[in-house]
C-alpha positions in Angstrom: 1.8 -6.5 27.6 2.5 -4.3 24.5 -0.1 -2.0 23.0 -0.6 -2.3 19.3 -2.8 0.4 17.7 -4.2 0.8 14.2 -4.9 4.2 12.7 -7.2 4.0 9.7 -10.0 1.4 9.4 -10.6 1.4 5.7 -10.4 -1.6 3.3 -7.0 -2.9 4.4 -7.1 -1.4 7.8 -10.1 -3.5 8.7 -8.6 -6.6 7.2 -5.4 -6.3 9.2 -7.4 -5.5 12.3 -9.4 -8.6 12.0 -6.3 -10.6 11.2 -4.7 -9.5 14.5 -7.9 -9.9 16.4 -8.2 -13.6 15.7 -4.7 -14.4 16.8 -5.3 -16.5 19.9 -2.0 -16.5 21.7 -1.4 -12.8 21.4 0.8 -11.0 23.9 -0.4 -7.5 22.9 -3.5 -5.4 23.4 -5.3 -4.3 20.2 -6.6 -0.8 19.7 -8.1 1.0 16.6 -9.2 4.4 15.5 -10.6 6.1 12.4 -11.1 9.8 11.8 -14.6 9.1 10.6 -16.6 9.5 13.8 -19.6 7.6 12.4 -17.4 4.6 11.6 -15.6 4.8 14.9 -18.9 4.8 16.8 -20.3 2.0 14.7 -17.2 -0.2 15.2 -17.4 0.4 18.9 -21.1 -0.5 19.3 -21.8 -2.9 16.5 -18.4 -4.6 16.1 -18.7 -4.4 12.3 -17.5 -2.0 9.6 -20.0 0.6 8.6 -19.8 -0.3 4.9 -17.2 -3.0 4.2 -17.0 -6.8 4.7 -20.3 -7.4 6.4 -21.0 -9.5 8.4 -17.4 -9.9 9.6 -17.2 -8.8 13.2 -14.3 -7.9 15.5 -14.3 -9.2 19.1 -14.6 -7.2 22.3 -10.9 -7.7 22.7 -10.4 -4.7 20.2 -10.7 -1.4 22.0 -12.0 1.4 19.8 -10.2 4.6 20.8 -12.4 7.8 21.0 -9.6 9.9 19.6 -6.0 9.8 18.4 -4.6 10.8 21.8 -6.2 7.8 23.4 -4.9 5.6 20.6 -1.4 6.8 21.2 -1.4 6.7 25.0 1.2 4.1 26.0 1.3 2.8 22.4 4.3 0.6 21.5 3.5 -0.2 17.9 1.4 2.0 15.6 0.1 0.5 12.3 -0.6 3.3 9.8 -3.3 2.3 7.4 -4.1 5.6 5.7 -3.6 6.9 2.1 -0.2 8.2 1.2 -1.5 11.8 0.9 -3.0 11.6 4.3 0.1 10.4 6.1 1.6 13.9 6.7 -1.6 15.3 8.3 -2.0 12.2 10.5 1.6 12.4 11.7 1.1 16.1 12.5 -2.0 15.1 14.5 -0.4 12.4 16.5 3.1 13.9 17.0 2.2 15.7 20.3 1.0 12.4 21.8 4.1 10.4 21.1 5.7 10.3 24.6 7.7 7.1 24.5 9.7 5.0 21.9 7.3 4.1 19.1 7.5 1.6 16.2 5.5 2.8 13.2 4.5 0.2 10.7 3.4 1.7 7.4 1.0 -0.1 5.0 0.5 2.7 2.4 1.7 1.7 -1.0 2.5 5.0 -2.8 4.8 7.9 -3.2 3.4 11.3 -2.0 1.7 12.8 -5.1 2.8 16.4 -4.5 6.4 15.9 -3.3 7.5 12.5 -4.7 8.6 11.5 -1.2 8.5 8.0 0.2 6.5 7.5 3.4 9.6 6.9 5.4 10.8 10.4 4.3 7.5 12.0 5.3 7.7 10.3 8.7 11.3 11.6 9.2 10.2 15.1 8.3 7.1 15.2 10.5 8.5 13.4 13.6 11.8 15.2 13.9 13.0 14.8 17.5 10.7 11.9 18.3 12.0 8.5 19.3 10.6 6.2 16.7 11.5 3.2 14.5 10.0 2.9 11.0 8.9 -0.3 9.4 6.9 -1.2 6.2 4.6 -4.2 5.7 3.8 -5.1 2.1 2.9 -8.2 0.1 0.3 -9.9 -1.9 -2.5 -9.3 0.6 -5.8 -8.6 -1.0 -8.0 -7.5 1.9 -10.7 -10.0 1.3 -8.2 -12.8 1.1 -6.6 -11.8 4.4 -10.1 -11.8 5.9 -10.7 -15.3 4.5 -7.6 -16.8 6.2 -5.1 -16.7 3.3 -2.5 -18.2 3.8 -0.6 -15.2 2.4 2.9 -13.7 2.4 4.3 -10.3 3.2 7.7 -8.6 3.4 8.4 -6.7 6.6 11.1 -4.0 6.1 12.9 -2.5 9.1 16.5 -1.4 9.4 16.6 -2.3 13.1 17.2 -6.0 12.6 16.9 -6.6 16.4 13.2 -5.8 16.1 12.5 -8.3 13.4 11.4 -11.2 15.8 9.1 -8.9 17.8 7.4 -7.3 14.8 7.1 -10.5 12.8 5.4 -12.2 15.8 2.7 -9.5 15.8 1.7 -10.2 12.2 2.8 -13.8 11.5 0.3 -16.6 11.8 -0.7 -19.8 10.1 -2.5 -17.5 7.6 0.2 -15.0 7.0 3.9 -15.7 6.4 6.2 -12.8 7.2 9.6 -12.3 5.7 11.8 -9.7 7.3 14.3 -7.5 5.4 16.4 -4.4 6.1 15.7 -3.0 2.6 13.2 -0.3 3.5 13.7 1.8 0.4 13.3 -1.3 -1.8 10.1 -2.4 -0.2 8.7 1.1 -0.4 9.5 1.4 -4.1 8.2 -2.1 -4.9 4.9 -1.5 -3.0 4.3 1.8 -4.7 5.3 0.9 -8.3 3.4 -2.4 -8.3 0.2 -0.4 -8.1 1.4 1.6 -11.2 2.1 -1.6 -13.1 -1.3 -3.0 -11.9 -3.0 0.0 -13.5 -0.9 -0.5 -16.6 -2.0 -4.2 -16.8 -5.6 -3.1 -16.5 -5.3 -0.6 -19.3 -3.7 -3.1 -21.7 -6.4 -5.6 -20.7 -9.2 -3.0 -21.2 -7.7 -2.1 -24.6 -8.2 -5.7 -25.7 -4.5 -6.4 -26.3 -3.4 -10.1 -26.2 -2.5 -11.4 -22.8 1.1 -12.1 -23.9 1.4 -8.5 -25.0 0.2 -7.4 -21.6 2.8 -9.6 -19.8 5.6 -8.4 -22.1 4.7 -4.8 -21.3 4.6 -5.5 -17.6 7.9 -7.4 -17.6 9.6 -4.5 -19.3 8.0 -1.9 -17.0 9.2 -4.0 -14.0 12.7 -3.8 -15.3 12.4 0.0 -15.4 11.2 0.0 -11.8 14.0 -2.1 -10.6 16.5 0.2 -12.3 15.0 3.2 -10.6 14.9 1.6 -7.2 18.4 0.1 -7.3 20.2 3.0 -9.0 18.4 5.9 -7.4 17.3 4.7 -4.0 20.0 2.1 -3.3 17.5 -0.8 -3.1 18.7 -4.4 -3.1 18.2 -6.3 -6.3 16.9 -9.3 -4.5 13.9 -7.2 -3.3 12.8 -7.3 -7.0 13.1 -11.0 -7.4 10.2 -13.3 -8.2 10.5 -14.8 -4.7 10.1 -11.4 -3.0 6.7 -11.0 -1.3 6.6 -7.3 -1.8 7.5 -7.6 -5.5 7.2 -11.0 -7.2 4.1 -12.0 -5.1 2.4 -8.6 -4.9 3.1 -7.7 -8.5 1.7 -11.1 -9.7 -1.4 -10.6 -7.6 -1.9 -7.0 -8.5 -1.5 -7.5 -12.3 -3.4 -10.7 -12.7 -5.9 -10.8 -9.8 -9.1 -8.9 -9.1 -7.5 -5.8 -7.5 -8.6 -2.2 -7.3 -5.8 -0.7 -9.3 -6.2 -3.2 -12.1 -10.0 -2.7 -12.1 -9.4 1.0 -12.4 -7.0 0.5 -15.3 -9.5 -1.7 -17.1 -12.1 1.0 -16.9 -9.6 3.5 -18.4 -8.6 1.0 -21.2 -12.3 0.5 -22.0 -12.7 4.2 -22.7 -13.8 5.9 -19.5 -12.0 9.1 -18.8 -9.6 9.1 -15.8 -12.1 11.2 -13.9 -15.0 8.9 -14.7 -13.1 5.8 -13.8 -11.9 7.4 -10.5 -15.4 8.5 -9.6 -16.8 5.0 -10.3 -14.1 3.5 -8.0 -14.8 6.1 -5.3 -18.5 5.3 -5.4 -17.5 1.7 -4.5 -15.2 3.0 -1.7 -12.1 1.8 -3.5 -8.9 3.9 -3.2 -6.5 3.9 -6.2 -3.1 4.5 -4.7 -1.3 3.9 -8.0 -2.7 7.3 -9.2 -0.6 9.0 -6.5 2.6 7.5 -7.7 1.8 8.1 -11.4 1.3 11.8 -10.6 4.6 11.9 -8.7 6.7 10.2 -11.4 8.5 13.4 -12.6 9.3 14.2 -9.0 10.7 10.7 -8.3 13.0 10.3 -11.3 13.9 11.6 -14.7 10.9 9.9 -16.2 11.9 10.5 -19.8 14.6 7.8 -19.3 12.1 5.1 -18.6 10.0 4.5 -21.8 7.0 2.6 -20.5 6.6 4.6 -17.2 6.9 7.8 -19.3 4.1 6.6 -21.5 1.7 6.0 -18.7 2.5 9.3 -17.2 1.9 11.0 -20.5 -1.5 9.3 -20.7 -2.5 10.4 -17.3 -1.2 13.9 -17.7 -3.3 14.3 -20.9 -0.3 14.5 -23.2 -1.5 11.3 -25.0 -5.0 10.1 -25.7 -5.9 6.4 -25.3 -5.5 5.6 -29.0 -2.1 7.2 -29.1 -1.1 5.4 -25.9 -2.2 2.1 -27.5 -0.1 2.7 -30.6 3.0 3.7 -28.5 2.8 0.9 -26.0 2.1 -1.7 -28.8 4.6 -0.8 -31.4 7.3 1.5 -30.0 8.4 -0.1 -26.7 12.1 -0.2 -26.4 13.7 -3.7 -26.1 
C-alpha cells in the first residue's frame, strides 16, 4: 500500500485531506502534518481543525505525524499545501528525510515573491540529488466546495506521463474530476496569475465599475498572461483555453465567486490601504497568494510590456494611488 502524506493543514490542506479521507476504496494510507504544534495535537486528538471548517471531522484512518521525519518515512506521494514563500524552507526541512523515490504534488498557486521562481524551480534547487518527480494540482476548487462534495475539476500537471493514472487515481472521485497534462509550466503560470486577476477583478468591483468593464479588463489581462506563459515559459496555448480546469475554470471561479483574492481586491477597491486589507484577511485566517505574484512581476517578465499587469503592479508598489489606477484602467487600456 502506498503512503500519501500532506504537509500543511491550512484552508486548502484540510479540504484536500478530508477529500482523500472520504475516498472509500483507497489503496493508500493517509498521513498529515502541520508545523503548528497546537494544530497538529488538536487534529490528532479531536479529529477537527483548530479553527477552520468546524464541525467537519477526519476519520481515524488519517495518521497525524508528530514531525516531518515521521511524515516522510516510507512516503511515496507528498502533497505540499503551504504558501509559496514557505516552500523553500519546508523543502530544506524535509530533504534529509527523502530516502526513496518521491512524487511531490504542489498545490501552491504563486510565484516566489523574492525571486520570481516557479515552485517547480524551487523544488529543483532545494532537492538537488534527490530522486523525485514533480506534479502540480490546480483547478476551480474553493476549499468549502471541496468539503461539500463538489463535483469539481482540476488539472494535474506532470511531465512523467506514465504516472498520470496512479496520481489521478489518488485525487479523482465522483466529487473531483481530474484532467492530466504534461504542461507543468503552463499550469503553474495559470494557477499563479489567476490569483492576480482575481485581485484585479475585486478592485474593479470595489471601485464600483460596471460589470462589463470588469470583464473586459479581466479578458485583456488574461491575454497578457497567456502571452507571458507561452512566449516566456513555453506553455501550451490549450492550457489557457476556457475548457482548461487550471485556467478557464479556476479563473472563472476566482474572478466571479466568493474567493479570498477577490475579497481582498474588493477591500482595496473600496479604499482600504493594502496593509489594512491584508491585516483584515489575516485576522480571518485567509492567505492572499496573489500578492506574492504581484510583488514578483518585475522578476518574472519585462512587466512594462504588459499594460494591465503593469498597472496593478504600479498600484501595489505605491507608484499609483487608487484614483489614478481607476483612471488608467478605465480609459487608457490598450486594445
